C-alpha positions as CSV (number, residue, x, y, z in Angstrom):
1,M,-99.4,83.2,24.0
2,R,-99.6,79.5,25.7
3,V,-101.1,78.9,29.0
4,T,-100.9,75.7,30.8
5,V,-103.3,75.4,34.4
6,L,-104.1,73.1,36.4
7,A,-107.2,73.2,37.7
8,Q,-108.9,71.9,40.8
9,H,-112.3,72.0,42.3
10,W,-114.0,75.6,42.8
11,P,-116.4,76.6,45.3
12,G,-119.7,77.1,44.1
13,Q,-122.9,78.6,45.8
14,D,-124.3,74.9,47.0
15,A,-121.7,72.5,45.9
16,P,-117.9,73.0,44.5
17,V,-117.7,73.3,41.1
18,P,-115.8,69.7,40.0
19,A,-112.2,70.3,38.8
20,P,-113.3,68.9,35.1
21,E,-115.8,71.5,34.7
22,V,-113.6,74.2,36.1
23,A,-111.3,72.9,33.4
24,R,-113.5,73.5,30.2
25,I,-114.9,77.2,32.1
26,V,-110.9,78.4,32.0
27,A,-110.8,77.3,28.3
28,D,-113.8,79.0,27.7
29,A,-113.1,81.8,29.7
30,W,-109.7,82.7,28.5
31,A,-110.0,84.8,25.2
32,G,-106.7,85.7,23.7
33,A,-104.3,82.8,24.0
34,S,-104.1,79.1,23.5
35,V,-105.3,77.1,26.9
36,D,-104.3,73.7,28.1
37,A,-106.7,73.6,31.1
38,F,-106.1,69.9,33.1
39,P,-108.2,68.9,36.1
40,L,-106.4,67.8,39.1
41,G,-107.5,66.2,42.1
42,D,-106.3,67.5,45.9
43,G,-104.2,64.7,46.4
44,G,-106.9,63.2,48.8
45,A,-109.0,59.5,48.0
46,R,-111.1,61.3,45.7
47,S,-108.4,62.6,43.4
48,A,-109.0,60.1,40.8
49,D,-112.2,61.6,39.9
50,A,-110.6,64.4,38.0
51,L,-109.2,62.3,35.7
52,A,-110.4,61.2,32.8
53,G,-111.0,57.5,31.1
54,P,-113.6,54.5,32.0
55,R,-114.0,53.3,35.2
56,T,-113.9,49.6,36.7
57,R,-114.0,48.2,40.3
58,V,-111.6,46.1,41.7
59,G,-112.2,44.7,45.4
60,G,-113.4,47.6,47.3
61,A,-112.0,50.2,45.3
62,E,-112.3,52.2,41.6
63,V,-109.6,51.8,39.2
64,V,-109.1,54.7,36.4
65,E,-106.0,54.1,34.1
66,A,-103.9,57.3,33.9
67,S,-100.6,58.1,32.1
68,G,-100.2,54.3,32.3
69,S,-100.8,54.1,36.2
70,L,-103.4,53.0,37.7
71,V,-104.9,55.1,40.4
72,L,-107.3,54.3,43.0
73,A,-110.3,55.2,44.8
74,P,-112.5,54.3,47.0
75,A,-115.7,52.3,45.4
76,D,-118.2,53.6,47.9
77,G,-117.9,57.7,46.9
78,S,-116.4,58.3,50.5
79,G,-113.8,60.8,50.6
80,R,-111.7,58.5,53.2
81,W,-110.2,55.0,52.7
82,E,-111.4,51.9,54.6
83,P,-108.5,49.5,55.5
84,N,-110.0,46.3,55.0
85,A,-111.5,47.1,51.4
86,L,-108.3,49.0,50.4
87,A,-106.5,45.9,51.1
88,S,-108.9,44.0,49.4
89,A,-108.5,46.2,46.0
90,L,-104.7,45.7,46.4
91,L,-104.6,42.3,46.5
92,G,-107.1,41.8,43.7
93,L,-105.0,44.0,41.5
94,A,-101.7,42.0,42.7
95,A,-103.5,39.1,41.6
96,E,-104.6,40.4,38.2
97,H,-100.6,40.8,37.5
98,A,-99.5,37.8,38.8
99,A,-98.2,36.7,35.5
100,G,-96.6,40.0,35.1
101,P,-95.9,42.7,33.5
102,A,-96.1,44.6,36.7
103,P,-98.2,47.9,37.0
104,T,-97.7,51.1,38.6
105,V,-100.8,51.4,41.3
106,V,-101.2,54.7,43.0
107,V,-103.1,54.9,46.3
108,P,-103.9,58.7,46.6
109,V,-104.2,59.2,50.9
110,G,-103.4,62.8,51.0
111,D,-103.4,63.9,54.5
112,T,-106.8,62.6,55.7
113,P,-106.6,59.6,58.4
114,A,-108.3,56.4,57.1
115,A,-112.1,55.1,58.2
116,G,-110.8,52.7,60.3
117,D,-107.6,51.5,62.5
118,A,-104.8,52.0,59.6
119,T,-102.8,49.1,60.2
120,D,-106.0,47.5,58.8
121,V,-104.4,47.6,55.7
122,W,-102.0,44.7,56.2
123,L,-104.9,42.1,57.1
124,G,-103.0,39.0,58.1
125,G,-99.9,41.2,59.1
126,V,-97.2,43.2,57.2
127,E,-95.1,40.8,55.8
128,Q,-97.9,38.9,54.4
129,M,-99.3,41.7,53.0
130,R,-96.1,43.0,51.6
131,S,-95.5,39.3,49.8
132,G,-99.2,39.7,48.6
133,L,-98.7,42.9,46.4
134,R,-95.0,41.9,44.9
135,S,-96.5,41.3,41.3
136,I,-97.5,45.6,41.7
137,G,-95.3,48.9,42.1
138,L,-97.4,50.7,44.8
139,V,-97.4,54.5,45.2
140,A,-98.5,55.9,47.9
141,A,-99.7,60.0,47.1
142,V,-99.3,61.9,50.2
143,G,-100.3,65.2,51.4
144,S,-97.9,66.0,54.2
145,Q,-93.4,65.3,54.6
146,R,-94.7,64.8,58.1
147,P,-92.5,62.0,59.3
148,L,-94.7,59.0,61.7
149,L,-93.0,59.1,65.0
150,G,-90.4,62.2,66.7
151,L,-90.8,65.8,67.5
152,R,-92.1,66.5,63.7
153,G,-94.9,63.4,63.5
154,M,-97.8,62.4,64.2
155,S,-98.5,63.3,67.7
156,A,-96.6,66.9,67.3
157,A,-99.1,67.7,64.6
158,L,-101.8,66.6,66.8
159,R,-100.5,69.0,69.7
160,D,-100.1,71.8,67.2
161,G,-101.8,75.4,69.1
162,R,-103.6,72.9,71.9
163,E,-100.5,72.7,74.1
164,N,-102.2,73.5,77.1
165,D,-104.8,70.9,76.7
166,H,-104.4,68.0,79.0
167,A,-106.6,65.7,76.9
168,I,-105.2,66.1,73.8
169,A,-101.6,65.9,75.6
170,L,-102.5,62.7,76.9
171,A,-104.1,61.3,73.5
172,S,-100.9,62.2,71.6
173,Q,-98.6,60.9,74.3
174,E,-100.7,57.5,74.0
175,Q,-100.7,57.8,70.1
176,E,-96.8,58.1,70.0
177,E,-96.6,55.1,72.5
178,R,-98.8,52.9,70.1
179,W,-97.5,53.6,66.9
180,G,-93.4,53.5,68.0
181,A,-94.4,49.9,69.1
182,I,-95.9,49.3,66.4
183,A,-92.9,50.4,64.1
184,L,-90.7,48.6,66.5
185,S,-91.5,45.6,64.1
186,A,-92.6,47.2,61.0
187,D,-89.5,49.3,60.4
188,A,-87.5,45.7,61.0
189,V,-89.8,44.3,57.7
190,A,-89.4,47.5,55.6
191,A,-85.7,47.7,56.4
192,K,-85.4,44.3,55.1
193,R,-86.1,45.1,51.5
194,S,-85.7,48.5,50.7
195,L,-83.0,51.1,50.1
196,L,-83.3,53.1,52.6
197,G,-80.0,52.2,54.4
198,G,-79.8,53.6,57.8
199,Q,-83.1,55.7,57.7
200,R,-85.9,53.9,59.6
201,L,-89.1,54.0,57.9
202,S,-91.1,55.5,60.6
203,D,-88.6,58.4,60.2
204,A,-89.4,58.9,56.4
205,P,-91.0,62.1,55.0
206,G,-94.5,61.5,54.1
207,S,-94.5,58.2,56.6
208,G,-97.0,60.1,58.9
209,A,-99.5,61.0,56.5
210,A,-103.1,60.1,56.6
211,G,-103.4,59.3,60.2
212,G,-100.4,56.7,59.5
213,L,-101.9,55.1,56.2
214,A,-99.1,55.9,54.3
215,Y,-96.4,54.5,56.9
216,C,-99.1,51.2,56.6
217,L,-99.0,51.4,52.9
218,A,-94.9,52.3,53.1
219,A,-94.4,49.4,55.4
220,A,-96.5,46.9,52.5
221,G,-94.0,48.2,49.9
222,A,-95.3,51.3,48.5
223,D,-93.1,54.5,47.7
224,L,-93.8,57.9,49.6
225,Q,-94.2,60.4,47.2
226,A,-96.1,64.0,46.8
227,A,-99.9,63.8,45.7
228,A,-99.7,66.9,43.8
229,P,-96.4,66.9,41.8
230,L,-97.2,63.3,41.0
231,L,-101.0,63.7,40.0
232,V,-100.2,66.8,37.5
233,S,-97.4,64.2,35.7
234,L,-100.2,61.8,35.3
235,T,-102.2,64.5,33.1
236,G,-100.3,65.6,30.3
237,A,-99.5,69.2,32.2
238,P,-95.6,68.4,32.3
239,E,-95.6,67.9,28.2
240,A,-97.9,70.8,27.4
241,A,-95.7,73.4,29.8
242,A,-92.9,72.6,27.8
243,E,-94.6,74.9,25.0
244,A,-96.1,77.2,27.6
245,D,-95.3,81.3,28.2
246,L,-97.8,80.7,31.6
247,V,-98.6,78.5,34.1
248,V,-101.6,78.3,36.9
249,A,-102.8,76.6,39.4
250,I,-106.4,77.3,40.5
251,V,-107.3,76.2,43.6
252,P,-110.3,76.6,46.0
253,E,-108.3,78.2,48.8
254,L,-104.7,79.8,49.3
255,T,-103.0,78.6,52.3
256,P,-99.1,78.3,53.6
257,R,-99.5,74.2,53.4
258,D,-100.8,74.4,49.8
259,L,-97.6,76.4,48.9
260,D,-95.4,73.5,50.4
261,E,-97.7,70.5,49.5
262,G,-100.5,71.8,47.2
263,A,-101.5,72.7,43.3
264,A,-99.4,75.9,43.7
265,R,-96.3,74.3,44.4
266,A,-96.7,71.9,41.7
267,A,-97.2,74.6,39.3
268,A,-94.1,76.5,40.7
269,L,-92.2,73.2,40.3
270,L,-93.7,72.9,37.0
271,A,-92.9,76.5,35.6
272,A,-89.2,76.3,37.0
273,T,-88.1,73.9,34.2
274,R,-88.0,76.4,31.6
275,G,-87.8,79.6,33.8
276,L,-91.9,80.4,33.3
277,P,-93.7,82.9,35.6
278,A,-96.7,80.8,37.6
279,V,-99.5,82.1,39.1
280,V,-102.0,81.0,41.5
281,L,-105.7,81.4,41.4
282,A,-107.7,81.2,44.7
283,P,-111.0,82.5,45.5
284,D,-109.6,84.0,49.0
285,T,-106.3,85.1,49.4
286,R,-103.3,85.6,52.8
287,I,-100.6,85.0,51.7
288,G,-97.8,87.6,51.9
289,R,-95.6,88.7,48.6
290,R,-92.5,87.5,50.2
291,D,-93.6,84.0,50.5
292,L,-95.0,83.6,47.4
293,M,-92.2,85.0,46.1
294,N,-90.1,81.7,48.4
295,A,-92.1,79.7,46.9
296,G,-91.6,80.1,43.4
297,L,-95.1,82.0,42.5
298,A,-95.0,85.4,40.6
299,G,-98.5,86.5,41.9
300,V,-102.0,85.4,43.3
301,H,-104.9,86.6,42.0
302,E,-109.1,86.4,43.8
303,G,-112.0,85.4,42.8
304,Q,-115.3,85.0,43.9
305,S,-117.3,81.7,44.8
306,G,-119.8,80.1,41.6
307,V,-119.4,79.8,37.7
308,D,-119.9,83.5,37.5
309,G,-117.0,84.2,39.6
310,L,-114.7,82.2,38.3
311,Q,-115.3,83.2,34.7
312,D,-115.0,86.6,35.8
313,A,-111.9,86.0,37.6
314,V,-110.4,84.3,34.3
315,R,-110.6,87.2,32.1
316,R,-109.4,89.7,34.8
317,L,-106.5,86.8,35.1
318,A,-106.0,87.0,31.2
319,Q,-106.1,90.7,30.8
320,T,-103.4,90.8,33.2
321,W,-101.3,88.2,31.5
322,R,-101.8,89.3,27.9
323,Q,-99.0,89.1,25.4
């Protein structure tokens, strides 16, 4: 039996068990099968930490090469992007590759807002930034398909569940008005050099991720892509799954959102290409059977936090799916 595992971090007693360590534990604890375990970031700014390979620093970012792409993380160890630092990194990479060939540069933004005004990533303006980055292929890896504006946009997400809070309603309205004014000009710039047709960038799925940082990167020329499947494609997991009998996602929590955007969804998509079963291992789950089936998952298994809890859960999972 061959098993392909997408391993995110796991809750620990004092600190989370990092994804690379989780992958090693799974490969050691799963008996009776050939296990290919791949560390996987959570889609946020520190996703590159799960990737193997040497690190270099360019501007305000750490750069890791993976499957021919350059994946960025904040250079200061922060879990959030500082827009000016990110801009300096992108311009530095663009200058390094001005003579070609153009590399693919991946900026995982997940859905965590930037540490500062997202529009600061444009520095002198969106037109100038777009021109300055023309020598690289930029990708923003997003953790939400939320558009920037409208009934499903950032402002709606801010109000969700707090509709009776007057202060939240006011902040939401102000946010919508501010981004509406920004998009009025930035949408026009993006439309000049894109194939979006009649769709405005501010209406595009994922443009509202990370508090508008995704939109700002897209206006500067980035392609918006779902983070989990993109990160999986950089690990070698798709090649391993081509020979596998089972795909497993190991996640720190399983929520309805993870079924739509996270590693669980990525595992289901990976398994679906060959009609394989896909299952999830998580510390605590409250997902119904119907939702799992709708997400393309054959089952969910639980385990306790910590290394011992993870090892025990993997052994029980191996027994359940033994062939």
